[in-house]
C-alpha positions as CSV (number, residue, x, y, z in Angstrom):
1,M,0.0,0.0,0.0
2,F,2.7,2.5,1.0
3,K,5.1,3.3,-1.8
4,T,8.2,4.0,0.2
5,P,9.5,2.9,3.7
6,T,9.3,6.5,5.0
7,A,5.6,6.8,3.9
8,E,4.7,4.0,6.3
9,T,6.9,5.5,9.0
10,V,5.3,8.9,8.6
11,F,1.8,7.3,8.8
12,R,2.6,5.2,11.8
13,R,4.3,8.1,13.6
14,T,1.9,11.0,12.8
15,Y,-1.5,10.0,11.6
16,S,-2.4,6.5,12.8
17,R,-4.6,7.0,15.9
18,E,-4.9,4.5,18.7
19,L,-8.2,2.5,18.6
20,P,-10.3,1.6,21.6
21,D,-8.8,-2.0,21.7
22,G,-5.3,-0.6,21.9
23,T,-4.3,-1.3,18.3
24,S,-3.5,1.4,15.8
25,E,-5.5,2.5,12.7
26,T,-4.6,1.1,9.3
27,W,-4.5,3.5,6.4
28,A,-7.9,2.4,5.3
29,Q,-9.4,3.1,8.8
30,T,-7.7,6.5,8.8
31,V,-9.2,7.4,5.4
32,E,-12.7,6.3,6.5
33,R,-12.4,8.4,9.7
34,V,-11.2,11.4,7.8
35,V,-13.8,11.3,5.0
36,N,-16.7,10.5,7.4
37,G,-15.6,13.3,9.7
38,N,-15.5,15.8,6.8
39,L,-18.9,14.8,5.4
40,A,-20.5,15.1,8.8
41,L,-19.7,18.8,9.0
42,V,-22.7,19.7,6.6
43,P,-26.2,18.2,6.4
44,E,-26.4,15.1,4.2
45,R,-28.5,16.9,1.5
46,Y,-25.3,18.8,0.6
47,I,-23.4,15.5,-0.2
48,E,-23.6,14.2,-3.7
49,P,-24.4,10.5,-4.5
50,G,-21.2,8.6,-4.6
51,E,-19.1,11.5,-3.1
52,R,-18.2,9.5,0.0
53,E,-16.9,6.6,-2.1
54,A,-15.1,8.8,-4.6
55,L,-13.3,10.7,-1.8
56,M,-12.3,7.5,0.0
57,S,-10.9,6.1,-3.3
58,L,-8.8,9.3,-3.9
59,L,-7.3,9.2,-0.4
60,L,-6.7,5.4,-0.4
61,D,-4.7,5.7,-3.5
62,F,-2.9,8.8,-2.4
63,K,-4.2,10.8,-5.4
64,A,-5.5,13.6,-3.2
65,L,-4.8,14.3,0.5
66,P,-6.0,17.0,2.8
67,A,-3.4,18.6,5.0
68,G,-2.0,16.6,7.9
69,R,-4.2,18.3,10.4
70,H,-7.2,16.7,8.8
71,L,-5.5,13.3,8.7
72,R,-4.8,13.5,12.3
73,S,-7.9,15.2,13.7
74,S,-10.9,14.8,11.3
75,G,-13.7,12.9,13.0
76,V,-12.1,13.2,16.4
77,A,-11.2,16.8,17.1
78,D,-12.8,18.9,14.4
79,Y,-11.8,22.2,16.0
80,A,-8.1,21.2,15.1
81,L,-8.5,20.9,11.4
82,N,-6.9,24.2,10.5
83,N,-3.2,24.3,9.9
84,C,-2.1,27.8,10.9
85,W,-3.4,31.0,12.2
86,A,-2.8,34.8,12.2
87,A,-2.2,36.0,15.7
88,P,-4.0,39.3,16.0
89,W,-2.9,42.5,17.9
90,D,-5.5,44.3,20.2
91,A,-4.6,47.6,21.8
92,D,-7.5,47.1,24.2
93,D,-6.4,43.6,25.2
94,V,-2.6,43.5,25.3
95,A,-2.5,39.9,26.3
96,R,-4.8,38.8,23.4
97,H,-2.0,38.2,20.9
98,F,0.1,36.1,23.3
99,S,-2.7,34.0,24.7
100,F,-4.0,33.4,21.2
101,T,-0.5,32.3,20.1
102,M,-0.1,29.9,23.0
103,A,-3.6,28.3,22.5
104,R,-3.2,27.8,18.8
105,L,0.4,26.3,19.1
106,A,-0.8,24.1,22.0
107,E,-3.5,22.7,19.7
108,G,-0.8,21.8,17.3
109,G,-1.3,24.6,14.8
110,G,1.2,27.1,13.6
111,V,1.0,30.9,14.0
112,G,2.1,33.8,11.8
113,T,2.0,37.5,12.6
114,N,3.3,40.9,11.6
115,Y,5.6,42.5,14.2
116,S,5.8,45.9,12.3
117,S,5.6,48.9,14.5
118,R,2.4,50.1,12.7
119,Y,0.5,47.2,14.4
120,L,1.9,47.9,17.9
121,E,1.7,51.7,18.1
122,G,-1.5,51.7,20.1
123,M,-0.3,49.2,22.7
124,P,-0.1,50.4,26.3
125,A,3.3,50.8,28.0
126,V,4.6,48.3,30.5
127,A,3.5,49.6,33.9
128,V,5.2,47.2,36.3
129,P,8.4,45.3,35.6
130,T,6.9,42.1,37.0
131,E,9.2,39.6,38.7
132,V,8.0,35.9,38.2
133,H,8.2,33.2,41.0
134,I,7.3,29.6,40.4
135,V,6.0,27.3,43.1
136,C,5.1,23.5,43.0
137,D,3.9,20.9,45.5
138,P,6.9,18.8,46.6
139,E,4.7,15.7,46.0
140,H,4.6,16.5,42.3
141,S,6.8,14.0,40.5
142,D,8.6,16.7,38.6
143,H,9.3,18.9,41.6
144,D,12.8,17.7,42.3
145,E,13.8,18.2,38.6
146,M,12.5,21.7,38.6
147,E,14.3,22.4,41.9
148,E,17.6,21.2,40.5
149,A,17.1,23.4,37.5
150,G,16.8,26.4,39.7
151,L,13.2,27.2,38.6
152,L,11.5,27.2,41.9
153,S,11.1,30.1,44.2
154,E,13.1,30.4,47.4
155,T,10.9,33.1,48.7
156,Y,7.4,31.7,48.3
157,S,5.8,28.4,49.3
158,H,3.4,26.3,47.2
159,K,0.9,26.7,50.1
160,W,0.7,30.5,49.7
161,A,-2.8,31.5,48.9
162,G,-1.8,34.4,46.7
163,A,-0.3,32.3,44.0
164,F,-2.0,32.0,40.6
165,P,-3.1,28.4,40.1
166,V,-2.2,27.2,36.7
167,E,-4.7,24.7,35.4
168,D,-3.7,21.7,33.4
169,S,-5.2,22.6,30.1
170,R,-4.5,24.6,27.0
171,E,-6.8,27.3,28.3
172,G,-5.2,27.2,31.7
173,W,-1.7,27.8,30.3
174,A,-3.0,30.6,28.1
175,D,-4.9,32.2,31.1
176,A,-1.7,32.1,33.2
177,L,0.3,33.8,30.4
178,A,-2.4,36.4,30.0
179,D,-2.3,37.1,33.7
180,L,1.4,37.8,33.6
181,I,1.1,40.1,30.5
182,N,-1.9,41.9,32.0
183,T,-0.3,42.3,35.5
184,A,2.8,43.9,33.9
185,H,0.6,46.4,31.9
186,D,-1.9,47.3,34.6
187,P,-1.0,50.6,36.3
188,R,-3.1,49.4,39.3
189,T,-0.6,46.6,40.0
190,K,0.8,47.3,43.5
191,H,3.3,44.4,43.8
192,V,6.3,43.7,41.6
193,T,6.2,40.0,42.2
194,R,3.7,37.5,40.7
195,V,3.7,33.9,41.9
196,Y,2.5,30.9,39.8
197,D,1.6,27.5,41.1
198,V,2.3,24.8,38.6
199,S,1.3,21.8,40.8
200,R,-1.8,21.0,38.8
201,I,0.1,20.5,35.5
202,R,0.3,16.8,34.7
203,R,3.6,15.0,35.1
204,K,6.2,14.7,32.3
205,G,5.4,11.7,30.1
206,A,1.7,11.5,30.9
207,P,-0.3,10.5,27.7
208,L,-2.2,13.2,25.8
209,K,-5.5,11.6,24.7
210,K,-6.9,14.1,22.3
211,F,-3.7,15.0,20.3
212,G,-1.6,12.0,21.0
213,G,1.9,11.9,22.4
214,T,2.8,12.7,25.9
215,A,2.9,15.7,28.2
216,S,6.0,17.8,28.8
217,G,5.3,18.4,32.5
218,P,5.4,21.8,34.2
219,Q,9.1,22.5,33.7
220,P,8.9,24.0,30.2
221,F,5.9,26.2,31.1
222,A,7.7,27.4,34.3
223,Q,10.8,28.2,32.3
224,M,8.7,30.1,29.8
225,L,7.1,32.3,32.4
226,L,10.4,33.1,34.0
227,N,11.9,34.0,30.6
228,I,9.0,36.2,29.6
229,G,9.2,38.0,33.0
230,R,12.8,38.8,32.2
231,I,11.9,40.2,28.8
232,I,9.2,42.4,30.3
233,Q,11.6,43.6,33.0
234,A,14.1,44.7,30.3
235,T,11.6,47.1,28.9
236,P,12.6,50.8,29.4
237,P,10.3,52.7,31.8
238,H,7.0,54.0,30.3
239,R,7.7,52.2,27.0
240,R,5.6,49.6,25.2
241,L,7.0,46.2,24.2
242,S,8.8,46.5,20.9
243,G,8.2,44.2,17.9
244,I,11.5,42.4,18.6
245,Q,10.5,41.9,22.3
246,C,7.1,40.5,21.2
247,M,9.0,38.1,18.9
248,E,11.1,37.1,21.9
249,I,8.0,36.4,23.9
250,D,6.4,34.4,21.2
251,H,9.6,32.4,20.8
252,E,9.5,31.5,24.5
253,I,5.8,30.4,24.0
254,A,6.7,28.2,21.0
255,Q,9.8,26.8,22.7
256,C,7.7,25.8,25.7
257,I,5.2,24.0,23.4
258,V,7.9,22.1,21.5
259,S,9.7,21.0,24.6
260,G,7.3,18.1,25.0
261,G,9.0,16.4,22.0
262,V,5.7,15.5,20.3
263,R,3.9,18.8,19.6
264,R,5.7,20.9,17.1
265,S,5.7,24.7,17.0
266,A,5.9,26.8,13.8
267,R,5.7,30.5,13.4
268,M,6.1,33.2,10.7
269,S,7.5,36.5,11.7
270,L,7.1,39.5,9.4
271,M,8.5,43.0,9.6
272,H,8.1,45.9,7.1
273,W,11.3,47.0,5.3
274,E,10.9,50.5,6.6
275,D,10.3,49.6,10.2
276,P,12.7,51.2,12.8
277,E,13.7,47.7,14.0
278,I,14.3,46.2,10.6
279,D,18.1,46.0,11.1
280,T,17.7,44.0,14.3
281,F,15.1,41.8,12.6
282,L,17.3,41.0,9.7
283,S,20.0,39.6,11.9
284,C,17.9,38.1,14.7
285,K,18.6,34.5,13.7
286,R,22.4,34.7,13.2
287,D,22.6,33.2,16.6
288,M,20.9,29.8,16.0
289,S,20.0,29.4,19.7
290,K,17.6,32.3,19.3
291,H,14.3,32.6,17.3
292,W,14.7,29.1,16.0
293,T,10.9,28.5,16.3
294,T,10.1,31.0,13.6
295,N,10.6,31.7,9.9
296,I,11.3,35.3,9.2
297,S,10.5,37.3,6.1
298,V,10.8,41.0,5.2
299,E,7.5,42.6,4.2
300,I,8.2,44.5,0.9
301,D,5.8,46.4,-1.3
302,N,5.6,48.3,-4.5
303,R,7.6,51.2,-3.0
304,F,10.4,48.8,-2.2
305,V,10.4,47.3,-5.7
306,Q,10.3,50.8,-7.3
307,A,13.1,52.1,-5.0
308,L,15.4,49.4,-6.5
309,D,14.6,50.6,-10.0
310,D,16.9,53.3,-11.3
311,T,14.4,54.4,-13.8
312,V,11.8,55.4,-11.2
313,N,12.5,58.9,-9.8
314,I,9.9,59.4,-7.1
315,F,12.2,58.7,-4.1
316,E,14.4,60.8,-1.9
317,H,18.0,59.7,-1.9
318,E,17.8,58.4,1.7
319,E,14.8,56.2,0.8
320,R,16.5,54.6,-2.2
321,V,19.6,54.0,-0.2
322,R,17.6,52.4,2.7
323,A,15.8,50.1,0.3
324,R,19.0,48.9,-1.2
325,E,20.6,48.4,2.2
326,V,17.7,46.2,3.3
327,Y,17.7,44.4,-0.1
328,R,21.5,43.6,0.3
329,A,21.1,42.4,3.9
330,L,18.1,40.2,2.7
331,C,20.2,38.6,0.0
332,E,23.2,38.2,2.2
333,G,21.0,36.4,4.7
334,M,19.6,34.1,2.1
335,L,23.1,33.0,1.0
336,H,24.2,32.6,4.6
337,D,21.4,30.6,6.1
338,G,18.3,30.9,4.0
339,E,16.7,33.8,5.9
340,P,15.1,36.1,5.7
341,G,12.7,35.5,2.8
342,F,10.5,38.2,1.5
343,W,6.7,38.7,1.3
344,N,5.3,41.3,-1.2
345,S,2.2,42.7,0.6
346,S,1.2,45.0,-2.3
347,L,1.0,42.0,-4.7
348,S,-0.8,39.9,-2.1
349,A,-3.4,42.6,-1.5
350,A,-5.2,41.9,-4.9
351,G,-8.6,40.4,-4.2
352,E,-8.3,40.7,-0.4
353,P,-11.4,42.7,0.8
354,D,-9.9,43.4,4.2
355,G,-6.3,44.1,3.0
356,T,-3.3,42.1,4.1
357,F,-1.9,41.4,7.5
358,T,0.4,38.3,7.5
359,V,0.9,34.9,6.1
360,N,1.1,31.4,7.6
361,P,4.5,30.0,8.6
362,C,5.1,28.6,5.2
363,A,3.9,31.8,3.5
364,E,1.4,30.3,1.0
365,A,-1.9,31.4,2.7
366,L,-2.7,35.1,3.1
367,L,-4.4,35.7,6.4
368,T,-6.4,38.5,8.1
369,P,-6.2,38.8,12.0
370,A,-7.3,35.6,13.7
371,E,-8.0,33.8,10.4
372,P,-6.6,30.3,9.8
373,C,-5.6,28.4,6.7
374,N,-7.4,25.3,5.5
375,L,-5.3,23.2,3.1
376,G,-5.3,20.1,0.8
377,S,-3.5,18.9,-2.2
378,I,-3.8,16.9,-5.5
379,N,-1.1,14.5,-6.3
380,L,-0.5,15.4,-10.0
381,G,2.0,12.6,-10.5
382,A,-0.6,10.0,-9.6
383,F,-2.6,11.0,-12.6
384,V,0.1,10.4,-15.2
385,D,1.0,7.0,-16.6
386,Q,4.0,6.7,-18.9
387,E,2.1,4.4,-21.2
388,T,-1.4,5.8,-21.2
389,G,-0.6,9.4,-20.5
390,L,-2.5,12.0,-18.5
391,Q,-5.8,10.9,-17.0
392,W,-7.4,14.3,-17.5
393,S,-11.0,13.6,-16.5
394,D,-10.0,11.9,-13.3
395,L,-7.7,14.8,-12.6
396,V,-10.6,17.3,-13.1
397,A,-12.8,15.2,-10.8
398,A,-10.2,15.1,-8.1
399,H,-9.9,19.0,-8.1
400,R,-13.7,19.4,-7.9
401,L,-14.0,16.8,-5.0
402,M,-11.2,18.3,-3.0
403,T,-12.5,21.8,-3.4
404,R,-15.8,20.6,-1.9
405,Y,-14.0,18.8,0.8
406,L,-12.1,22.0,1.9
407,I,-15.2,24.1,1.8
408,R,-17.0,21.7,4.1
409,A,-14.0,22.0,6.5
410,T,-14.8,25.7,7.0
411,F,-17.9,24.6,8.9
412,A,-15.7,22.9,11.6
413,P,-16.0,24.7,15.0
414,V,-13.0,26.6,16.3
415,A,-12.3,27.8,19.8
416,D,-11.8,31.5,19.2
417,V,-14.8,33.7,18.5
418,E,-12.9,36.2,16.3
419,S,-11.5,33.3,14.3
420,Q,-15.0,31.9,13.7
421,K,-16.1,35.2,12.4
422,A,-13.1,35.5,10.1
423,I,-13.8,32.0,8.7
424,S,-17.5,32.6,8.1
425,R,-16.7,35.9,6.3
426,M,-13.8,34.7,4.2
427,R,-14.4,30.9,3.7
428,R,-10.8,30.8,2.6
429,I,-9.5,27.5,1.4
430,G,-6.2,26.5,-0.1
431,L,-6.1,23.7,-2.7
432,G,-2.7,22.9,-4.1
433,H,-0.5,20.4,-5.9
434,L,2.2,17.8,-5.0
435,G,4.2,15.5,-7.1
436,F,4.8,18.1,-9.9
437,A,8.3,16.7,-10.6
438,D,6.7,13.2,-11.0
439,Y,4.1,14.7,-13.3
440,L,6.8,16.3,-15.5
441,A,9.1,13.3,-15.6
442,R,6.4,10.9,-16.5
443,R,5.3,13.3,-19.3
444,G,8.8,13.7,-20.5
445,V,9.1,17.4,-19.7
446,P,12.4,18.5,-18.1
447,Y,11.9,20.5,-14.9
448,S,14.0,23.4,-16.3
449,K,11.6,23.7,-19.3
450,A,8.3,23.4,-17.4
451,A,7.6,27.1,-17.1
452,F,7.6,27.5,-20.9
453,N,5.8,24.3,-21.8
454,L,2.3,25.2,-23.3
455,N,0.7,21.9,-22.2
456,V,1.8,22.5,-18.6
457,I,0.6,26.1,-18.7
458,E,-2.8,25.1,-20.1
459,D,-3.2,22.3,-17.6
460,L,-2.7,24.7,-14.7
461,E,-5.0,27.4,-16.0
462,E,-7.8,25.0,-16.8
463,L,-7.5,23.2,-13.4
464,A,-7.6,26.6,-11.7
465,E,-11.0,27.3,-13.5
466,V,-12.3,24.0,-12.3
467,V,-11.6,24.9,-8.7
468,D,-13.1,28.4,-9.1
469,Q,-16.3,27.0,-10.7
470,A,-16.6,24.2,-8.1
471,A,-16.2,26.6,-5.2
472,A,-18.8,29.0,-6.6
473,E,-21.3,26.3,-7.2
474,Y,-20.9,24.6,-3.8
475,A,-20.9,27.9,-1.9
476,H,-24.2,28.8,-3.7
477,Q,-25.7,25.5,-2.6
478,L,-24.5,25.9,1.0
479,R,-25.7,29.5,1.1
480,I,-22.3,30.9,2.1
481,P,-20.0,33.5,0.5
482,T,-17.8,32.1,-2.3
483,P,-14.3,31.6,-0.7
484,V,-12.3,34.8,-1.0
485,K,-9.3,32.8,-2.2
486,K,-9.0,29.1,-3.2
487,R,-5.7,28.1,-4.6
488,V,-2.1,27.9,-3.0
489,I,1.0,25.8,-3.2
490,A,1.9,24.6,0.3
491,P,5.1,22.7,1.0
492,T,3.2,19.4,1.7
493,G,6.3,17.7,3.1
494,T,4.6,15.1,5.2
495,I,1.7,14.4,2.9
496,S,4.1,14.3,-0.1
497,K,6.1,11.7,1.8
498,L,2.9,9.8,2.7
499,A,1.9,9.8,-1.0
500,G,5.4,8.5,-2.0
501,S,5.9,11.5,-4.4
502,S,9.4,12.3,-5.4
503,G,8.6,15.9,-5.9
504,E,7.5,17.8,-2.7
505,A,4.7,20.1,-3.8
506,V,6.1,21.8,-7.0
507,H,9.8,21.5,-6.1
508,P,12.2,19.4,-8.1
509,I,13.5,16.1,-6.6
510,F,16.3,17.0,-4.2
511,G,18.8,14.4,-5.5
512,R,19.0,11.0,-7.1
513,Y,21.0,9.7,-4.1
514,F,21.1,11.3,-0.6
515,I,21.2,11.0,3.1
516,R,17.7,11.4,4.6
517,R,17.4,12.5,8.3
518,I,14.2,11.7,10.1
519,R,13.4,13.1,13.6
520,F,11.7,11.1,16.3
521,S,10.4,12.0,19.7
522,N,12.3,10.3,22.7
523,V,9.2,10.9,24.9
524,D,6.7,9.2,22.7
525,P,7.0,5.4,23.4
526,R,6.1,4.4,19.8
527,E,8.7,6.8,18.3
528,A,11.3,5.8,20.8
529,A,10.8,2.1,19.8
530,Q,11.2,3.0,16.1
531,V,14.6,4.6,16.9
532,E,15.7,1.4,18.6
533,E,14.7,-0.6,15.6
534,Y,16.9,1.6,13.4
535,K,19.8,1.3,15.8
536,A,19.6,-2.4,15.7
537,K,19.7,-2.4,11.9
538,G,22.9,-0.4,12.0
539,Y,21.6,3.1,11.0
540,H,23.4,6.1,12.3
541,T,21.5,8.0,15.1
542,E,22.3,11.1,17.1
543,P,20.5,13.7,19.4
544,C,18.8,16.5,17.5
545,L,20.7,19.7,17.9
546,Y,17.6,21.9,17.7
547,A,14.8,20.2,19.6
548,A,14.8,18.7,23.1
549,N,13.9,15.0,23.5
550,T,14.4,14.3,19.8
551,T,16.7,11.8,18.0
552,V,17.8,12.1,14.3
553,V,18.1,8.9,12.2
554,E,20.2,9.0,9.0
555,I,19.0,6.8,6.1
556,P,21.0,6.5,2.8
557,T,18.4,6.7,0.0
558,K,17.8,6.6,-3.8
559,D,14.9,8.5,-5.2
560,P,12.4,6.0,-6.7
561,L,11.7,8.2,-9.8
562,V,15.2,7.5,-10.9
563,S,14.4,3.7,-11.2
564,E,11.0,4.5,-12.8
565,V,12.0,6.8,-15.6
566,G,15.8,6.4,-15.8
567,E,18.6,8.5,-14.3
568,G,18.8,10.7,-17.5
569,S,15.1,11.6,-17.5
570,V,14.8,13.5,-14.2
571,Q,16.6,16.6,-13.1
572,D,17.4,17.2,-9.5
573,A,17.9,20.5,-7.6
574,G,21.6,20.2,-7.8
575,E,21.5,20.6,-11.6
576,L,19.2,23.5,-11.7
577,T,19.9,27.2,-11.6
578,I,18.1,29.7,-9.3
579,E,16.3,30.9,-12.5
580,D,15.1,27.4,-13.4
581,M,13.5,27.1,-9.9
582,L,12.1,30.7,-9.6
583,N,10.6,30.2,-13.2
584,V,8.5,27.4,-11.9
585,Q,7.4,29.3,-8.9
586,R,6.4,32.2,-11.1
587,L,4.6,29.8,-13.4
588,Y,2.5,28.6,-10.5
589,Q,1.9,32.1,-9.2
590,Q,0.7,33.3,-12.5
591,C,-1.2,30.2,-13.7
592,W,-2.5,28.6,-10.6
593,A,-2.3,30.4,-7.1
594,D,-4.6,33.2,-6.2
595,Q,-2.8,33.3,-2.9
596,A,0.9,32.4,-2.8
597,V,3.4,29.8,-3.7
598,S,5.5,28.4,-0.9
599,Y,8.8,27.6,-2.6
600,T,12.3,27.2,-1.5
601,A,15.1,27.3,-4.1
602,N,17.8,25.1,-2.7
603,I,21.2,26.2,-4.1
604,D,25.0,25.7,-3.7
605,P,26.0,29.1,-2.2
606,S,29.5,28.8,-3.6
607,R,28.0,29.2,-7.1
608,Y,26.6,32.6,-6.4
609,T,27.8,36.0,-4.9
610,V,25.5,38.4,-3.1
611,E,25.6,40.6,-6.2
612,D,24.6,37.7,-8.4
613,L,21.6,37.0,-6.2
614,M,20.6,40.6,-5.9
615,Q,20.6,40.9,-9.7
616,I,18.7,37.6,-10.3
617,L,16.1,38.0,-7.6
618,K,15.4,41.6,-8.7
619,G,13.7,40.2,-11.8
620,Y,11.2,38.3,-9.7
621,L,10.3,40.7,-7.0
622,G,7.3,42.1,-8.9
623,D,5.9,38.7,-9.9
624,L,6.3,36.6,-6.7
625,K,4.3,37.1,-3.5
626,G,7.2,35.6,-1.6
627,A,10.4,33.6,-2.0
628,T,13.1,31.8,0.0
629,I,16.6,30.9,-1.2
630,F,18.1,28.2,1.0
631,P,21.9,27.3,0.9
632,E,22.2,23.6,1.3
633,V,25.2,23.9,3.6
634,S,23.5,26.3,6.0
635,R,23.2,24.1,9.1
636,D,24.0,20.8,10.7
637,Q,21.6,17.9,10.6
638,A,19.9,19.2,7.4
639,P,16.9,17.1,6.6
640,Y,18.7,15.8,3.4
641,E,22.2,15.8,2.1
642,R,23.0,14.9,-1.5
643,I,25.6,12.1,-2.0
644,S,27.1,10.4,-5.0
645,P,26.0,7.0,-6.4
646,M,29.2,5.5,-5.1
647,E,28.6,6.8,-1.6
648,Y,25.1,5.4,-1.7
649,E,26.3,2.0,-2.8
650,A,28.8,2.0,0.1
651,H,26.1,2.8,2.6
652,A,23.8,0.2,1.2
653,K,26.4,-2.5,1.3
654,R,27.3,-1.7,4.9
655,L,23.6,-1.9,5.9
656,G,22.8,-4.9,3.7
657,I,19.8,-3.1,2.3
658,E,18.9,-0.7,-0.5
659,V,16.4,2.0,0.2
660,E,14.4,3.9,-2.3
661,D,12.7,7.0,-1.0
662,T,12.0,10.7,-1.6
663,G,14.4,13.5,-0.7
664,Y,12.7,16.4,1.1
665,D,11.9,17.4,4.7
666,E,8.6,15.9,5.6
667,I,8.0,17.8,8.9
668,C,7.2,21.1,7.2
669,A,3.5,20.0,6.7
670,S,2.9,17.8,9.7
671,G,0.2,20.1,10.9
672,A,2.4,22.8,12.4
673,C,5.2,22.9,9.9
674,P,7.9,22.8,12.6
675,I,11.1,24.7,11.8
């Protein structure tokens, strides 16, 4: 059933839920749960005859897949179907942004926001530099560990009646965080110290029934409160929190959530190119120990693009110089470690009735405050056979069915009232593609020529019309607004893995031969057992450098598309230029996506200078809503590392096994797109 070993591993680890008898779901049982859960969101009269069976067939054969959040939660926790959210700012409720961020991350979602000063100008100043104290009942099984870590107060007892009792729930954690933020901003606060009792938080390792996995215990939460208290204390008197400080607080929140080793945290941080803090923002991730829970992108606009154009004479000298300084820093960062990317808010504003605010962590969905994204993908490669060609009618039917699926998902309840209103108003969905490289290879189209192939262009334009028509028709039947936007390209790492596609989303294959690194939780018993299985077989394992309680397993791999179509019939990323890759992104932006195309151009940084990149990227700034350039040597334990055929054969001989699998990072779309 599963096309690659990692596909089954991903399913077992991420989507197969435990059944009442203690066994785990099969793929067929997962598909049945997901489809039935989706259809139950609307009255039966809005379901077409045969729609249930058609959807189940698509999913069973991996021809179409909703995002990982659906695969994990549909039919069980419908409030957790949305991938990522836009964390709003509220000058009348300063804690709103932070409690919203914690709640959504704790549900397993990702969060994006814009930290530009224009969104924070109305926020109140910090009134009291609050000092945080943590207390815990000595009978709690995690008490001694927290005491050894120096987290517990030496001044206050857990019996003190004035301590804030932190309840053992997502809402309880968010309430305690909101209390700290509000206490610090309330001029009526009389005492500098605030004490939090974490005795009620369940022990480390306790099972999490709704979301799966295990609890992190009170220690990460206690550390988060202490760190946030220090950030607040560093605020100058009578000043509000800055955008960078808010990023630091959100990082502490996300770091707390990820510390459990099972839940992942993903964030997107944006800042406008003219913001007073932009220089600090541009360099905020040079120290890899800081802000690792977020992607960062510079918000650019038409003014920025025009300021780089020598033929446009509407700018003061200082403005033009500033734009070029930011642009150079942006390109230097891309070549150094892949960040920041850029997001073009002017281009993104087309068709957005409420304007633009932010994007999700992977930057394909355009979101207004508190709005979530709701994603699914069609596996293009699954509709192409080398002998019989493109199965066009089936491909059209799949687009129509998945459009209807995603619209139904907008009826799922969500915990936040503002989010519910945004969903009802926008009905935004994001249908995309995966397996584009497979589709091209099986049709005999080189990846580097795809952007100029008339058949490919016509396919994308016609399929976009299919989605728009299906959305309009179904919205009319359901008596709801037509979705404001409908088409994206998401990274689809996990579900592309699950489908066995060589091409993640619309990316080229990474390499014909490569080292694949998979991350497993040490806290989750099932994942820990899988690590031991890999060790017993001789695979190299080591602790993850970026996430606590996580082990990395290295697997030497050959891409299966090489065996299928021949080594000379498929191009990998190492053979392509930046232009080849950005041309494909522009193809999809112009012919398919009414939102954005999440795309990372993986390059060898030794082949390009900063000046080269500045010149190349300049030609795409006005056409792409966002872009990321990633140097392959930018960090240790990269998800994949290209190797030669000889190196692969040596590894295979040592292990006594040959592995065919796909080469891209699957965790980007595992619900929260962890960084």
